[in-house]
N, C-alpha and C positions, 0 to 999 in steps of 0.2 A: 821571316817574311812579313812585310807590312803592307797596308793599303797603298802607300806611296810606291813601294817596290812594284806592286801589281800595276799601278797606273803607268809607271815608267816602262815596264815590260810590254804592256799592251800598246803604248804609244810607239815603241820601237818596232814591234811586229806590224802594226798598222802602217808605219812609215815604209816598211819593206814590201808592202803589198799583200801581206798575209790576210786571207779572208775567212779562214776557219781554223779551229783549234780544239784540242782535247784539254780539259781541265785536270784530268787524272788519267793515268794509263798504266795498267798492271799493278802498280804499287800505291797503297794508300798514301796520301800526301796532305799538305796543309789546306788543300782546297776541297777535296772530296775523297770518299772511299770508293773502291773499285769493285767491279763484278768479278768474282774469283774465277780462276781457271780450275778445271776439274782434273782428276786423274794425275798421271805422271807429270804432265805439263804444270799442273798446280803445285806439285812438290818443288819443281825447279823455280817457278816464279815466287813461291813463298820463301824459298831460300834467298832469292834476290831481294825480297821485301826485308828480310832480316839483315842482310848485308848493307843495304842502303839506309835503313831507318833504325836498326837495332830492335825492331819489334816484329813478331810474327803476325800474320792475319789472325783475327779474333772473331770468327763466325759464331753466330747464335742460331739455335733452332728457330725457324720462322714461326711466328704466331699465325693463327688462323686468319686468312684474308690477306696476308702480306704477299707481295710479289717476291718470289725467291731469286736469289743469285745461284750460281753453280755450287754444287756440294764439293767441298774440298776434303782431302784425306790427310791424316797425320802419319805417324810411323817412322820408320828408319829411312834416312836419306840414302840414295844410291852412293856407293863408295866413291865414284868419280866426283860427286858433289860434296860429300862429307869431308873430303880431304882438303877442301878450300879453307885456308886459315880464317879463323873467326867464327866458323860454323859449328854448332854442336851436332852430334851424330843423329839425334832424335828430335823430331818435330813435336809440338804440343799434342795432347790428346784432345780431340774435338768432340762436341756433342753430336748426337744423331742429326741427320738431315731431315728435310731440306734446310739448307743454310741461307741465312740472310746476313749481309754485312751491316752491323749496327752503325757504321760510319756513313753518314750521308753527306750532304753539301754543307760545309762549315760556313761560319760567318764570313771568313775571307773568300770562300768559294762563291757565296752569293754575291759578294762585292765584285769578284772577278767576272761572274756571269753578267751582272748588270753593266759592268764596264765594257764587256763585249757587245751588249745591246747598244750601249751609248755610241760605240764605234762601228756599228752596223756589220759586225762579224758573225759568222755562223758558228754554232757550238756543236761539237761532236759529242753525242750522248753515249755512243759505244764506249764500253769499259767503265762507265760510271756504275756504282752499285745501284741496285733497284731503288733503294731509298734516296740516293742522290739524284738519279734520273727522274724519279717522281717529283721531287722538290724542284728540280730544274724546269720540268714541264709546267709545274704550278706557276713559276715566275714568268715563263715564256707565254703562257696562256693569259696571265694577268695583263701582260703588255700587248697581247695579240701579235706577237713577234714571230715571223715565219722562219727565222734562221735556225732550224733544227735539223740535224743530220744523223743518220745511222748508216755508216758507209761500209761496214763489213760484218753485219749480222750479229752484233753483240748486244743489242738492245732487246730486252724482253718483249716478246710478242704482245704482252699485256698492254704495252704502251704505244703500239703502232697506230691505233685509231687516233690517239691524241696527237701524235707526230704529224700524221697526214692532215688532221683537222686544222693544224696551224699553217699548213702550206709547206711542210718539210718534205724531205726526200730520203729514201732508204735504198740500200743495195744489199744483195745477198753475197755471202762469202763464196769464194771459188771452190765449192765442193766438186765431187765428181759430177759429170753431166747428168747422170740419173738422179742424184740427190737434188741438184739444182732445178731440174725440170719438175720434179715432184713438188718442191717448195714453191716454185713459180705458180703451179696450178692451184695449190692450197691457198695462197695469199692473193690471188688475182681478184676475187670478189671485193676485198677491201680496197684495193687500188682502183678498181672500176668505180667504186662508190665515190672516190675523190677525183677521178679522172687523172690519175698519176701513172706514169710508165715505170718500168723496172730498171734496176741497175745491177752492176757486177763489181764487187769489191775484191780485188786480187789479194791484197794484204801480203804480197810477196816480200818478206822482210828477213828471210833466213831463219826465222823461228816458226812462223805460221806455215802449215802444210799446204801443198798444192794438190791439184786434182790427180788422183791415181789413174792407172790405165782403165779404160772403159770396159763395161760389161759387153757381152756379145751384141745386145740390141742397140748399143750406142757406138759401135765401131764405125769408122768412116772408110771411104774408098779414095785413094789418091789417083790422079789429081782431082781437086774439087774447086768449085767456083765460090769465092768468098762473098761477103755482104756487098762489097762495092764493085763486084764484077771481076776482081783480080783472080787469076788462076793460081792455085797453090799446089805444090808438090811437097814431099817430105823436106823438112827444113835441114839445111846443111850449114855447119859451122866448121871451117877448115876441112879436116879429113873426117869429121864426125857427122853422120846422118842420123836424124832424130825421127822416130816413128811414134805418133800419138797412140796408136793402138797398142803398142808394147810398153810405152813409157809414161803415158799421161801427159802432164804439163810440168816438165822440170824447169822451164824458163819461159819468159814472155813470148819467145818466138813461136810457141805452140798454142797461144791463145786463139788464133784463127781456126786451128784444128779443133780445139775444144768447142768453139761456137758452131762449127760444122757438126760436131757430135750432138749438140743441143738441137740443131735443125733436124737431124736424123731422128731424134726421139720425139720432138714436139712440133715439128713443122715450121713453116715460116712465121707463125704467130709469135713464137718466143723470140725469134731474131728481130722481128719488127718492134716488139715491145722493148727489147734492149736498146735498139737504135733510137727509139723515141725517148729513152731514159735520159739521154744527153739534154734534150730540151726541157724535161721536167726538172733536172738539176739546175739548169740555167734560170728557169722560172723562180725556183727557190732563192737562188743567188741574187737575181735581179730584185725580187721583192724585199730581200734583206737589205740590199744596198739602198733601195728607195724608201725604206721604213722611216716614218716619223712618228714619235710617240703622240698619243692622244692627250687631250687636256684632262687634267684631274679636277673635275668639278667639285669634289669634296673639299679641296684645299681652300675654297672660297666660301664654304658653307658654315652653318651653325649646327652643332651636334647636341642632342639631348638623349636621355635614357630613362628607363623605368626606375633604375636604382644604380648606385655606385658602391663598389666595395671599398671600405676604408683600409688603408695600408700605411703602416708607420714609416716605411722606407721609400715609397714612391707614390706618385699621383696617378690614379686610375680613372680620372674623370672622362666623360664622353669625348671632349675635344682632343684627347690624346690619341684617339683612334683615327683621326683624320689630319694629323699634323705632318704626315709624310715621312715619319721616322719609323724604321723597323724595330727600334728598341723600346717603343712605347705602345700602350694599348689601353682599352677600356675593359672593365670587368664589372658585372652586376654583383649585388650583395650575395654572399654565400648562401646557398640553399633556396634561393628564390627562382623557381622555374617560370617559364613563359615570360621571360624578360624581353624588353624591346629596346631597340636603339634606332634613333631617327636622325636623318640628315636633311636639314632644311636648305634647299638651294636658293631660296629668296625670290626666285622667279621661275616661270615655266621654261624648262630647258629640255632639249632633246638629249636622251641618254641612250648610248649604244651598248653599254656594258657596265655591269656592277661587279667589282672585284673585292672579295673579302679574304683577308688573311685570318683563317679560322683555326682555333685550337680545339680539337675534338674533346679534350679533357673537360671542357666547360659545358658542353651540351651535345646531345646526339644529333640534333637537327636545327636548321634555321629556315625561315621563310623570307623571301624578298618580296616586298610590296611597294607599290607606288600610289601617290595620291596627288590630285591637283589642288585640293582644299584642306588637307589634313584631317578630313572627316570620313570620306568615302575612300576605302583602300581596295586596290586590285592586286591579287597575288600573281607574281610573274615567275617565281622559281621556288622550288623546295629542295633542300639538300637531302642526300641519302644518309641514312643512319649508319 
C-alpha cells in the first residue's frame, strides 16, 4: 500500500459519494491498530486477524495514564475454529490486563486521515485502538475539523469530550432498552454541555448482537403508537408473528417496538432526544462538507530558538519546525531545560489557534506566550505534565 494507492482509493470513494469511512476495522492493518474485542468474540476476531495478516494481536499491559482498549484472552481456540486450515490450535499467551494495542495510527494512516480531511470526509473513530484514536483526534483538533464520528459505541468514553468539542457526533450501540436508557442518562450531561442530541447505532451485521428480550419494566403493550403517529401491532412476516416482549430485536422490523420500550422506561424525553439526533448528525456532516482549512501563519514566519541540537544525520534548526513537513522538527541542545522557540510573524496578525506537534520525551510541559514587541510577553496556555 502506497500513498498513491490511498489517493486513488479516496478519489474513487469520493466520486461515488462516500462521505464517511473507517480507517481500520477489527483487524490491525497498514493504517492503524484496532480496539480489541474481548471474550469469546475476541478469540474469533483474533483468529481472523491471523488468517488475514499472518499475525496475532499483540497487546501490552497499559501504562499508568494510558487509555485502555478491551482486554483480550488467549488459550485454546474452539474446535469449530481450530479446524480451519492454517490456524494453530492455541493462541499466544498474553500479559495481564488492562490491555493497550501498541499499534496506533501509522504514517500511512495519518496520510489517509489528512486525505479524508482534504476531501471533506467524516472519519469513523470506532474500532481504532485508543492510541490511534487519540492521535487521530490530535490531528482533527489541529485542523479544527468537525468530521469525527463514533457511530456504534466503540470509542472510549475518555475521548467523548474531545469528539463533541470538535463538533462531532456519537451514537450508542443497540443494547437492551434498559442498558440503552441507563447509558443515555449517564452521558446526557456531556451532550447538554455541547448542545448535541443522541443517536442509535444498530450495527446489525450478522456478527454484532441485537437487543435481547426486555426485562419486566421495559415490556410494551400492543398495539402502540409510534414516534410519527403510526399505530403498530406485532410485526408479521409471511406466517411468522414476532413479539418484542418474547424475542427482543431479531431484525430491523422490531426497532419501533424497541423504541417504544425506551419510551416505557424513560418517557418521551429519550425518544425526542433520538429524533433530534438526526439533525445533530446532519450538522456534523454539513460542517464537514463546508470545512475550509485555516491559513498557517507560521509558514510565512521566521523561527528562532534558545539553542539547537547538533545532529550528524539531520538538520534540527528552528526553521525545520515550521516548514510544513511532518518528517522534520526542531530540537534544543541536550540537557538544556527552560528552552524557548519563537515564531516571528513580521506584523501584527490575529491568531485563532496555536497547534504544536509535541514529543513528550523532550519536556514535560510547555507554555504558549504572545507578544506585540518581543519584550513584553503574555501567557495564553500551559500544557499538562
